[in-house]
N, C-alpha and C positions, 0 to 999 in steps of 0.2 A: 486556405493556404495554397499557393501555387507551387509548382515543381521547382521554381528557382529560389524560393525562400529558404533560408538556412536558419536552423534553431541555434540559439546561443548554448553554450555548455550547460548553463543552469536550466534552460528550457528543456534540453535533452534529458537531464537528470530528473526533472519534475514530471515529464510527460508520462512515463509508465504508471505513476501513481494516479494521475488524472484518468488515463486510459482504463485502468483497472476499476476505478470508481464507476465509470460509465458502464463497463462490462457487467459489473455486479448489479447495477441498477436495472440494466436491460435483461439480465438473465433470470430475474425473479419468476417469470412465467413458465419456464421450462426446466424441470429438475436436472436433466442430464447436462444442460448448458450451465445451470447454476453450479452444479458440483464441479464442473471443469473450471469455471470462473473462480470459485472459492479456492480450489487447489492452486491455480495460477497466481492468485493474489497472495496466498500463503508463501509460495515459492519466491515471489518478489520480495516480500518482507524478510524471509530467511536469507536471501542473497544480500540484502542490505545489512542484516545483522552480521553475517560473515565478513562482509566488506568493512564494516565498522571495527570489528576485532583486529583486522589487519591494518586498516588505514585511518582509524578514528582518533589519532593523537590530538587533532585540533578540536575535537568535540568535548563538551563537558561530561562529567560522569553521569549527570542527570539525563543528558541527551542519549548517551550510550545505553543507559538503563531503560529509558523509554523505548528505544528501538528494539532492544532485546525482549522486553516484555510484550511489545506489540507483535513481534515476530512469533513468539510463543502463543499469544492470543489468537492470531490469525490462523495458525496451524491447528489449534484446538477447535476453533469454530468450523474450519473446513472439515475436520473429522466428525464433529458433532452434528453438523447439518447435512451429512450425506443423505440424500433422498428426502430432505425436508426444506421447508421455507420458514424462516423466522425473520420477519421484516425488521424487527427491532435490532437483531444482530447484524443483519445486512446493512441497515442504516448506520450502525456504529462503524462497520468496516469502511463504508463509503466515506463517512466523516473523517476517519483516520487517514484514508488515502488523500482526500482533498486537503486536509491539514498538512500532510507531509509534502504534497505538491506545492502548496503555498509557501511553506517554510523553506523549501529548496530554492524557490524563486526569489525569496527575500534574503537567502543566505544566512538564516538564523538557526535556532534550535527548536525542535518540535515542542508543542504545548501538550500538556497532559490532556488525555481524552477522557 
């Protein structure tokens, strides 16, 4: 992407989830980096959950519940994996991020993970 390309609002909203999926995947080899990536990922989902509480009137109750449960899950995983690598959990987080990025781009509701 060149410096002159501008992202659409949907692309801007989806980008952090895609970015965090890539960061998590790349961080598997270094625990200090992985711990930071897990914490940042949890923070991203917690901010989304907080935003949903304030601005989620257009979302279904199922979508809101999914976002809140995923925010809780990502925070628990970040705490649980401090100093450890669990590829299955990391893969799950990556899948959740990629799903959310895709959902945002399509303008729909998140699918159950």
